C-alpha positions in Angstrom: 16.3 -19.1 31.2 18.2 -17.1 28.6 16.6 -14.3 26.5 17.0 -16.5 23.4 14.9 -19.2 25.1 12.0 -16.8 25.7 12.1 -15.7 22.1 12.1 -19.3 21.0 9.2 -20.1 23.3 7.2 -17.2 21.9 7.9 -18.3 18.3 6.9 -21.9 19.1 3.6 -20.8 20.7 2.9 -18.3 17.9 3.5 -21.0 15.2 1.3 -23.5 17.1 -1.5 -20.9 17.4 -1.3 -19.9 13.7 -1.4 -23.5 12.6 -4.6 -24.1 14.7 -6.2 -20.9 13.4 -5.4 -21.6 9.8 -6.7 -25.1 10.0 -10.1 -24.0 11.3 -10.2 -21.0 9.0 -9.9 -23.3 6.0 -12.8 -25.3 7.3 -14.9 -22.1 7.8 -14.2 -20.6 4.4 -14.8 -23.9 2.7 -18.4 -24.0 4.1 -21.6 -22.3 3.1 -21.1 -19.8 5.9 -18.2 -18.2 3.9 -20.5 -17.8 0.9 -23.2 -16.2 3.1 -20.6 -13.8 4.6 -19.3 -12.8 1.2 -22.8 -12.2 0.0 -23.5 -10.2 3.1 -20.4 -8.0 2.6 -21.3 -7.4 -1.1 -24.9 -6.6 -0.4 -24.0 -4.3 2.5 -21.5 -2.4 0.3 -24.2 -1.9 -2.4 -26.9 -0.7 0.0 -24.3 1.4 1.9 -23.5 3.2 -1.3 -27.2 3.9 -1.9 -27.8 5.1 1.6 -24.9 7.6 1.3 -26.9 9.5 -1.3 -29.6 10.3 1.3 -27.2 11.3 4.1 -27.7 14.9 5.3 -24.7 17.2 5.9 -25.7 17.3 9.6 -25.2 13.5 10.1 -23.0 12.9 13.2 -20.4 10.8 11.5 -17.6 12.3 13.6 -19.2 11.0 16.8 -20.0 7.6 15.2 -16.3 7.3 14.1 -15.0 8.5 17.4 -17.2 6.1 19.4 -16.6 3.0 17.3 -12.9 3.4 16.8 -12.6 4.6 20.4 -14.1 1.3 21.6 -11.6 -0.6 19.5 -8.7 1.5 20.9 -9.9 1.1 24.5 -10.3 -2.7 24.2 -6.6 -3.6 23.9 -6.0 -7.1 25.4 -2.4 -8.4 25.1 -2.3 -11.9 23.7 0.3 -13.8 25.8 -0.5 -17.4 24.8 0.2 -18.4 28.4 -0.9 -21.9 29.4 -1.8 -23.5 32.7 1.5 -25.2 33.0 3.3 -21.8 32.9 2.4 -21.3 36.6 5.0 -24.0 37.3 7.6 -23.5 34.5 7.6 -19.7 33.9 6.7 -18.3 37.3 10.2 -18.6 38.7 11.7 -16.7 35.7 9.0 -14.0 35.5 11.7 -11.2 35.6 13.3 -12.6 32.5 10.2 -12.6 30.3 10.7 -9.2 28.8 11.4 -10.4 25.3 8.3 -12.7 25.5 6.1 -9.8 26.7 7.5 -7.5 24.0 6.6 -10.0 21.3 3.2 -10.3 22.8 2.5 -6.6 22.7 3.9 -6.3 19.1 1.7 -9.2 17.9 -1.4 -7.8 19.7 -0.7 -4.4 18.1 -0.5 -5.8 14.6 -3.6 -8.0 14.9 -5.8 -5.2 16.4 -4.5 -2.6 14.0 -6.2 -4.5 11.2 -9.7 -3.9 12.8 -8.9 -0.2 13.3 -8.0 0.2 9.7 -11.0 -1.7 8.5 -13.4 0.4 10.5 -11.8 3.7 9.5 -11.8 2.9 5.8 -15.3 1.4 6.0 -16.5 4.7 7.5 -14.5 6.8 5.1 -17.2 7.1 2.4 -19.7 8.4 5.0 -17.0 10.7 6.4 -16.2 12.3 3.0 -19.9 12.6 2.2 -20.4 14.9 5.3 -17.0 16.5 5.3 -16.5 17.1 1.6 -13.7 19.7 2.1 -11.3 17.2 3.9 -8.8 15.4 1.7 -8.1 11.7 1.7 -4.5 12.3 3.1 -6.1 13.7 6.3 -7.9 10.4 6.8 -4.6 8.6 6.5 -3.3 10.9 9.3 -6.3 9.9 11.4 -5.4 6.3 10.9 -1.8 6.9 11.9 -2.9 8.9 15.0 -5.3 6.1 15.9 -2.5 3.5 15.7 -0.3 5.6 18.0 -3.2 5.7 20.5 -3.5 2.0 20.1 0.1 1.5 21.3 -0.6 3.7 24.4 -3.7 1.7 25.1 -1.9 -1.6 24.9 0.7 -0.5 27.4 -1.9 1.0 29.7 -3.9 -2.3 29.6 -0.8 -4.4 30.2 0.4 -2.3 33.1 -3.0 -2.3 34.9 -3.3 -6.0 34.3 -1.1 -6.7 37.3 -3.7 -5.5 39.8 -6.6 -7.8 40.8 -8.9 -4.9 41.9 -11.7 -4.9 39.3 -12.6 -1.4 40.3 -9.3 -0.1 39.0 -9.7 -2.0 35.8 -13.1 -0.5 35.1 -11.9 3.0 36.1 -8.9 2.6 33.7 -11.1 1.4 30.9 -13.6 4.2 31.4 -11.0 7.0 31.5 -9.2 5.6 28.4 -12.5 5.3 26.5 -13.5 8.9 27.2 -10.0 10.1 26.2 -9.9 8.0 23.0 -13.4 9.1 21.9 -12.7 12.8 22.4 -9.3 12.5 20.8 -10.8 11.0 17.7 -13.8 13.3 17.7 -11.7 16.5 17.6 -9.4 14.9 15.0 -12.5 14.0 12.8 -13.9 17.5 12.9 -10.5 19.0 12.0 -9.2 20.2 15.3 -6.0 18.2 15.9 -4.7 20.4 18.7 -7.3 19.2 21.1 -6.5 15.6 20.0 -2.9 16.0 20.9 -3.9 17.3 24.4 -6.1 14.2 24.8 -3.2 12.0 23.6 -1.0 13.6 26.3 -3.6 12.7 28.9 -3.5 9.1 27.6 0.2 9.0 28.0 -0.3 10.2 31.6 -2.6 7.3 32.2 0.1 4.9 30.9 2.7 6.3 33.3 0.2 6.2 36.2 -0.5 2.6 35.5 3.2 1.8 35.3 4.3 3.5 38.5 1.2 2.8 40.6 0.6 -0.8 39.5 3.1 -2.4 37.2 6.2 -1.7 39.3 4.5 -2.8 42.6 2.9 -6.2 41.7 3.9 -9.5 40.0 2.0 -11.0 37.1 -1.4 -12.5 38.0 -0.7 -15.7 36.2 -4.1 -17.4 36.9 -6.0 -14.3 35.7 -3.9 -14.0 32.5 -4.3 -17.7 31.8 -8.0 -17.6 32.3 -8.4 -14.6 29.9 -6.2 -16.3 27.3 -8.4 -19.4 27.6 -11.5 -17.3 27.2 -10.2 -15.7 24.0 -9.3 -19.2 22.6 -12.8 -20.5 23.5 -14.3 -17.5 21.7 -12.5 -18.5 18.5 -13.6 -22.1 19.0 -17.2 -21.0 19.2 -16.9 -19.2 15.9 -15.2 -22.2 14.3 -17.9 -24.5 15.7 -20.4 -22.8 13.5 -18.9 -24.7 10.5 -17.2 -27.7 12.0 -17.0 -29.9 15.1 -14.4 -28.4 17.6 -13.4 -31.0 20.2 -11.6 -28.5 22.4 -14.7 -26.3 22.8 -15.8 -25.9 26.4 -19.3 -24.7 27.2 -20.2 -23.2 30.5 -24.0 -23.6 31.2 -25.9 -20.6 32.6 -28.8 -21.1 35.1 -31.7 -19.0 33.5 -34.1 -20.9 35.7 -37.1 -18.7 34.9 -36.7 -19.1 31.1 -36.1 -22.8 31.4 -39.2 -23.2 33.5 -41.3 -21.1 31.1 -40.3 -23.3 28.1 -40.4 -26.7 29.8 -43.7 -26.2 31.5 -45.3 -26.1 28.1 -43.8 -29.4 27.0 -45.5 -32.8 27.5 -43.4 -35.1 29.7 -43.5 -38.1 27.3 -40.7 -40.5 26.3 -40.8 -39.4 22.7 -40.2 -35.8 23.8 -36.9 -36.6 25.6 -34.5 -35.0 23.1 -36.6 -32.0 22.3 -36.7 -31.4 26.1 -32.9 -31.8 26.3 -32.0 -29.6 23.3 -34.5 -26.9 24.4 -32.8 -26.6 27.7 -29.4 -26.8 26.0 -30.3 -23.9 23.7 -31.4 -21.7 26.7 -28.7 -22.6 29.2 -25.6 -22.8 26.9 -23.5 -19.7 26.8 -23.5 -19.8 22.9 -26.9 -20.4 21.4 -29.4 -18.0 23.0 -27.0 -15.0 22.9 -26.2 -15.6 19.2 -29.9 -16.0 18.3 -30.8 -12.7 20.0 -27.8 -10.9 18.3 -28.8 -12.2 14.9 -32.4 -11.0 15.6 -31.3 -7.5 16.5 -29.1 -7.2 13.4 -32.0 -8.3 11.2 -34.2 -5.7 12.8 -31.6 -3.0 12.3 -31.1 -3.8 8.6 -34.9 -4.0 8.1 -35.2 -0.3 9.2 -31.8 0.9 7.8 -31.9 -0.3 4.2 -34.2 1.9 2.1 -35.0 -0.5 -0.7 -37.8 -3.0 0.0 -36.0 -5.9 -1.8 -32.8 -5.0 0.1 -34.7 -5.5 3.3 -35.9 -8.9 2.1 -32.5 -10.0 1.0 -30.9 -9.2 4.4 -33.8 -10.6 6.3 -33.5 -13.9 4.4 -29.8 -13.9 4.9 -30.1 -13.6 8.7 -32.8 -16.3 8.6 -30.3 -18.6 6.9 -27.7 -17.7 9.5 -30.2 -18.4 12.3 -30.8 -21.9 11.0 -27.2 -22.6 10.1 -25.8 -21.5 13.5 -27.8 -24.1 15.5 -27.2 -27.2 13.5 -24.1 -27.9 15.6 -26.3 -28.3 18.7 -26.8 -31.9 17.4 -23.3 -32.7 18.7 -23.4 -30.6 21.8 -23.6 -33.6 24.1 -21.4 -35.9 22.1 -19.0 -36.5 25.0 -21.8 -37.7 27.3 -22.1 -41.4 27.0 -25.3 -41.6 29.1 -27.3 -40.1 26.3 -26.7 -43.3 24.4 -28.4 -45.2 27.3 -31.7 -43.4 26.8 -34.4 -46.0 25.9 -35.4 -43.8 23.0 -35.0 -44.4 19.3 -32.0 -42.6 17.8 -34.2 -41.1 15.1 -35.9 -39.0 17.7 -32.6 -37.2 18.4 -32.4 -36.0 14.8 -36.1 -35.2 14.8 -35.7 -33.0 17.9 -32.9 -30.9 16.2 -35.1 -30.5 13.2 -38.0 -29.3 15.3 -35.9 -26.9 17.4 -34.4 -25.3 14.3 -37.8 -24.9 12.6 -39.3 -23.4 15.8 -36.4 -20.9 16.1 -36.8 -19.9 12.4 -40.6 -19.6 12.7 -40.3 -17.5 15.8 -37.9 -15.2 14.0 -40.2 -15.0 11.0 -43.0 -13.8 13.4 -40.9 -11.1 14.9 -39.6 -9.9 11.6 -43.1 -10.0 10.1 -44.1 -7.4 12.7 -40.9 -5.4 12.0 -41.6 -5.4 8.3 -45.2 -4.2 9.1 -43.7 -1.1 10.7 -40.7 -0.7 8.4 -42.8 -1.1 5.2 -46.5 -1.8 5.3 -48.9 -4.7 5.6 -48.2 -6.0 2.0 -44.5 -5.9 2.7 -44.9 -7.9 5.9 -47.0 -10.5 4.0 -44.5 -10.8 1.2 -41.7 -11.3 3.6 -43.6 -13.8 5.8 -44.6 -15.9 2.8 -41.1 -16.1 1.3 -39.5 -16.7 4.8 -41.9 -19.5 5.7 -41.3 -21.2 2.3 -37.5 -20.8 2.8 -37.6 -22.2 6.4 -39.6 -25.3 5.4 -37.3 -26.1 2.5 -34.1 -25.2 4.5 -35.2 -27.5 7.3 -36.3 -30.4 5.0 -33.2 -30.5 2.8 -30.2 -28.5 4.1 -30.5 -29.3 7.8 -31.1 -33.0 7.0 -27.9 -33.2 5.0 -25.8 -31.3 7.5 -27.0 -33.5 10.4 -26.3 -36.6 8.4 -22.7 -35.2 7.9 -22.3 -34.4 11.6 -23.5 -37.9 12.5 -20.8 -39.7 10.4 
């Protein structure tokens, strides 16, 4: 395989990936989820600006910036777009894939650099509130330095990728995380000399990975393909919030104790077939329960973080909407299983089960957030939130969920 062939193969796979992403992104941003996200960003920016007025000069913004950006630097996967068939067609020409790998690293750097820039500039108002004497040019220097560290992290990750010893992977990640955090911390507090020393240590890690691992082993094709598939499935799960994604694969998790706890309280009657099925699906699927708990934790965080009472209400209602919105797609979770159609149960009970599940999930969240509001505000605040949230949940379930399920069923 000539070098031009590998470049052409990379371009074809990149174009195919971008077409797929752009197709789903159009569906996502044409949906109500996009409006909710835009509203979330606008509201967050407003309350963020209000919160900055109360920030003391001793606030540990340097550590926060160092840890958050350090995590982004340390997590540096290289997108290869490898496919399962490559174990047959590309394995024999592995030593000629340098142009392909180079393009993969460049693409990964560009895509991951956006997130680093977003986090640094999002933290910049907080940073300048605490460090008033530092100029904006210095923050640009911080960004450039972070991008240089990102290049080193990408190479370190790619070089260590060849070993199958998970212990070495964890050790490499831990060492790089510590170096990245301290490099950014010293840079944030205005001591760049120590940051350069940390950067030299990171370069040393890169060379160690290269000489001790990369030069000794061949590419672990099965592992690279598995990780590439996992990243693709992660994007599909995001897109599935707004539209039906036929390529989405779901790996069930056991969670026997939680399943037993929920199902033991359900009556074993024929008209409860689908509520039983969807309840187990919600618990055992790798998507739904985790997303529900993350949204719950975010809602709790904003309830305590935002100072204004109505700001707390706005964000709590927004996360309540997202909770209901996220799980409408569970209606089509078993669409590929024909035996569901053989159930001697009226089809209307399937729709009713999804309605019941979403309403229960929203009411459970309202109960938890009602307690949170009691501690974050007072009894009156908790009652106001609970009243508004219950009214919203009932209306949302009766009108919005009904329309969305009808759309999914067509």
